[in-house]
C-alpha positions as CSV (number, residue, x, y, z in Angstrom):
1,X,-0.3,-0.2,0.0
2,X,1.1,3.5,-1.1
3,X,1.6,6.1,2.2
4,X,-1.5,8.4,1.9
5,X,-0.4,12.1,1.6
6,X,-0.9,14.3,4.8
7,X,0.3,17.1,3.3
8,X,-3.0,19.0,1.9
9,X,-3.6,19.0,6.0
10,X,-0.5,21.5,6.7
11,X,-1.7,25.1,7.7
12,X,1.4,26.7,7.0
13,X,4.8,25.3,8.8
14,X,3.2,25.2,12.4
15,X,1.7,21.9,12.7
16,X,3.7,19.1,13.7
17,X,3.3,15.6,12.4
18,X,1.7,13.9,14.9
19,X,-0.7,17.1,14.6
20,X,-1.4,16.2,10.9
21,X,-1.5,13.0,11.4
22,X,-4.0,13.6,14.0
23,X,-6.2,15.6,11.8
24,X,-5.9,13.0,8.5
25,X,-7.2,10.5,10.8
26,X,-10.4,12.2,11.5
27,X,-10.7,12.8,7.7
28,X,-10.5,9.3,7.5
29,X,-13.2,8.5,10.2
30,X,-15.5,10.8,8.5
31,X,-15.0,9.9,4.9
32,X,-15.3,6.3,6.1
33,X,-18.5,6.9,8.0
34,X,-17.5,5.7,10.9
35,X,-19.6,5.8,14.1
36,X,-19.1,5.7,17.7
37,X,-18.1,2.4,18.9
38,X,-16.5,1.6,15.5
39,X,-12.3,0.3,15.4
40,X,-10.5,2.5,13.5
41,X,-6.9,1.2,11.8
42,X,-4.6,-0.7,14.1
43,X,-0.6,1.2,14.8
44,X,0.4,-0.7,12.4
45,X,-1.4,0.0,9.3
46,X,-1.7,3.5,10.3
47,X,2.0,3.7,9.5
48,X,1.8,1.8,6.9
49,X,-1.4,4.0,5.5
50,X,0.8,7.4,6.5
51,X,3.9,6.4,5.9
52,X,4.9,7.8,9.4
53,X,7.2,6.7,12.6
54,X,6.0,4.6,15.5
55,X,5.8,7.3,17.6
56,X,4.6,9.8,15.4
57,X,1.4,7.3,15.1
58,X,1.2,7.1,18.7
59,X,1.0,10.6,19.6
60,X,-1.1,11.0,17.0
61,X,-3.3,8.9,18.6
62,X,-3.0,10.4,22.0
63,X,-4.0,13.6,21.0
64,X,-7.0,11.8,19.5
65,X,-7.3,10.2,23.1
66,X,-7.0,13.6,24.8
67,X,-9.6,15.9,22.5
68,X,-12.1,12.4,23.4
69,X,-12.8,11.5,19.3
70,X,-11.3,8.6,19.8
71,X,-10.5,5.8,23.2
72,X,-7.9,3.6,23.4
73,X,-8.8,0.0,25.2
74,X,-6.0,-2.6,25.8
75,X,-6.0,-6.5,26.3
76,X,-8.6,-8.9,24.4
77,X,-10.7,-7.0,21.6
78,X,-8.5,-4.1,22.5
79,X,-7.8,-1.7,20.2
80,X,-8.4,2.2,19.3
81,X,-12.1,3.2,18.8
82,X,-14.6,6.0,17.6
83,X,-15.6,7.5,20.6
84,X,-18.4,10.8,20.8
85,X,-17.8,13.7,22.3
86,X,-20.0,14.4,25.5
87,X,-21.5,18.3,25.7
88,X,-19.5,18.6,29.1
89,X,-16.0,17.4,27.8
90,X,-16.8,19.9,24.2
91,X,-17.4,22.7,26.8
92,X,-14.7,22.3,29.0
93,X,-12.1,21.8,25.6
94,X,-13.6,25.5,24.4
95,X,-13.7,26.7,27.8
96,X,-9.7,26.5,27.4
97,X,-9.6,28.6,24.6
98,X,-11.3,31.6,26.7
99,X,-9.6,31.2,29.8
100,X,-7.0,34.4,29.4
101,X,-10.0,35.9,26.7
102,X,-11.6,38.0,30.2
103,X,-14.7,37.7,28.9
104,X,-17.5,40.4,30.0
105,X,-21.2,40.0,30.9
106,X,-21.6,42.5,27.8
107,X,-19.7,39.6,25.6
108,X,-22.2,37.5,26.8
109,X,-25.3,39.3,26.5
110,X,-24.4,40.5,23.3
111,X,-25.5,36.9,22.1
112,X,-28.0,35.4,24.4
113,X,-30.1,39.2,23.2
114,X,-29.9,37.5,19.9
115,X,-30.5,33.2,20.6
116,X,-32.6,33.1,23.6
117,X,-35.5,35.0,22.2
118,X,-35.3,33.1,18.8
119,X,-34.9,29.6,20.8
120,X,-38.2,29.7,22.9
121,X,-40.5,31.0,20.3
122,X,-39.1,28.1,18.4
123,X,-40.3,26.0,21.5
124,X,-43.7,27.3,21.7
125,X,-46.5,24.6,22.1
126,X,-43.9,21.9,22.0
127,X,-41.9,21.3,25.3
128,X,-43.2,18.1,27.0
129,X,-44.7,18.1,29.9
130,X,-42.2,16.7,32.1
131,X,-39.7,19.1,30.9
132,X,-42.4,21.8,32.2
133,X,-42.5,20.2,35.3
134,X,-38.6,20.5,35.6
135,X,-39.0,24.0,34.5
136,X,-41.4,24.5,37.7
137,X,-39.3,22.7,40.0
138,X,-36.5,25.2,39.1
139,X,-38.6,27.8,39.6
140,X,-39.7,27.0,42.6
141,X,-36.2,26.2,44.2
142,X,-35.9,30.2,43.9
143,X,-39.5,30.8,44.6
144,X,-38.5,33.1,47.9
145,X,-35.2,35.6,48.2
146,X,-32.2,34.8,48.9
147,X,-31.2,36.0,52.3
148,X,-27.5,35.2,52.6
149,X,-24.8,35.0,50.3
150,X,-24.6,31.5,49.7
151,X,-28.6,31.1,49.0
152,X,-27.8,34.1,46.3
153,X,-25.5,32.0,44.5
154,X,-27.7,28.5,44.2
155,X,-30.5,30.9,43.1
156,X,-28.5,32.8,40.7
157,X,-26.8,29.1,38.9
158,X,-30.4,27.4,39.5
159,X,-32.3,30.9,37.6
160,X,-29.4,29.6,34.6
161,X,-30.4,26.0,34.6
162,X,-33.9,27.3,33.8
163,X,-32.3,28.3,30.6
164,X,-30.1,25.6,29.8
165,X,-33.5,23.3,30.2
166,X,-34.8,25.1,27.3
167,X,-31.9,25.2,25.0
168,X,-31.4,21.1,25.0
169,X,-35.2,21.0,23.8
170,X,-34.2,22.1,20.7
171,X,-33.6,20.1,17.6
172,X,-30.5,22.3,16.6
173,X,-27.7,20.9,18.2
174,X,-25.4,23.8,17.5
175,X,-27.7,26.0,18.6
176,X,-28.1,24.1,22.1
177,X,-24.5,23.8,22.6
178,X,-23.4,27.6,22.2
179,X,-26.3,28.8,24.1
180,X,-25.7,25.8,26.9
181,X,-22.1,27.0,27.0
182,X,-22.8,30.7,27.2
183,X,-25.0,29.6,30.3
184,X,-22.1,27.3,31.8
185,X,-19.4,30.6,30.9
186,X,-22.2,32.9,33.3
187,X,-22.5,30.7,35.6
188,X,-18.6,30.2,35.9
189,X,-18.1,33.8,36.2
190,X,-21.3,34.5,38.3
191,X,-19.6,32.2,41.2
192,X,-16.1,32.7,40.3
193,X,-15.9,36.8,40.2
194,X,-19.1,36.7,43.2
195,X,-21.5,38.4,41.0
196,X,-24.1,37.2,43.3
197,X,-23.2,39.8,46.0
198,X,-24.6,41.9,47.3
199,X,-28.0,40.6,47.0
200,X,-29.8,42.1,44.6
201,X,-34.0,41.9,44.8
202,X,-34.4,43.5,41.7
203,X,-32.6,41.0,39.9
204,X,-34.2,38.1,41.6
205,X,-37.9,39.4,41.4
206,X,-37.5,40.7,37.9
207,X,-36.1,37.6,36.1
208,X,-38.2,35.6,38.2
209,X,-41.2,37.2,36.5
210,X,-39.9,37.2,33.6
211,X,-39.2,33.4,33.3
212,X,-42.5,32.6,35.2
213,X,-44.5,34.2,32.0
214,X,-42.3,32.6,29.9
215,X,-43.2,29.2,30.9
216,X,-46.9,30.3,30.6
217,X,-46.2,31.3,26.7
218,X,-44.2,28.4,26.2
219,X,-47.4,26.2,27.9
220,X,-50.2,28.6,25.4
221,X,-47.9,27.6,22.4
222,X,-47.5,31.5,21.9
223,X,-44.0,32.2,19.9
224,X,-44.6,35.6,19.7
225,X,-45.0,36.6,23.6
226,X,-41.9,33.8,24.0
227,X,-39.9,35.9,22.0
228,X,-40.8,39.4,23.3
229,X,-40.8,38.2,26.7
230,X,-37.1,36.6,26.4
231,X,-36.0,39.9,24.9
232,X,-37.3,42.2,27.8
233,X,-35.8,39.6,30.6
234,X,-32.2,40.0,28.6
235,X,-32.6,43.5,28.1
236,X,-33.8,44.1,31.8
237,X,-31.0,41.5,33.4
238,X,-27.8,42.6,31.6
239,X,-27.5,46.3,32.9
240,X,-28.5,44.6,36.5
241,X,-25.7,41.8,35.6
242,X,-23.2,44.7,34.5
243,X,-23.9,46.6,37.6
244,X,-22.9,43.5,40.2
245,X,-19.8,43.3,38.0
246,X,-19.1,46.7,38.5
247,X,-19.7,46.0,42.3
248,X,-17.4,42.8,41.9
249,X,-14.4,45.1,40.1
250,X,-14.7,48.0,42.4
251,X,-14.1,45.1,45.3
252,X,-11.3,43.9,43.8
253,X,-9.8,47.1,43.6
254,X,-10.5,48.2,46.8
255,X,-8.9,45.1,48.6
């Protein structure tokens, strides 16, 4: 068998050979229509296929394992298999990219204002009774205003989970992932930067009211009302959260 050229995968001189091979293996998985659980060619077959040294092939496979795209097993029936990346793993990997980007509340809400109103408009009248009950349970968890910082923190996280449940209902996997990732980042920022202090009763009351009204619109199948309510919710929440962010920054400078 003639070695398969992988030079078309090179993006300038920056990519190492293991990275080139890892990209070529991903192309192979797609072109062959391999699914999670399918075995990919053995190490010896990959060496022959790509004309690369054993060490290069092994490093490429380690890269794919680290990315969660493959999973290696030893022993009888072992080998390297296609592995489906979980949303949680994908979010964690993408979060590494944004770790030093110093995202702000404004950055996140710029996207939330665009995406979430359209999301809920598409879901109106299509959410199952089980999901409605789940959303009601989440709402009930912050039916009363928080009296401690810990309660306020937990209520912020629960409120974002309300939106994450909605994102999980769309049939568009890209939209679901993007919104879910934004909410995860916002939740992490809220906790790490202590944006839940001081307790903000206005943010709690207005946010919960919007969510109650939104749930009614979703039950009734009113997509226009759902879109309008979510739009107003985002427009109201952003300046309130930016106020929490400004207070946090002021507190950090003072300390």
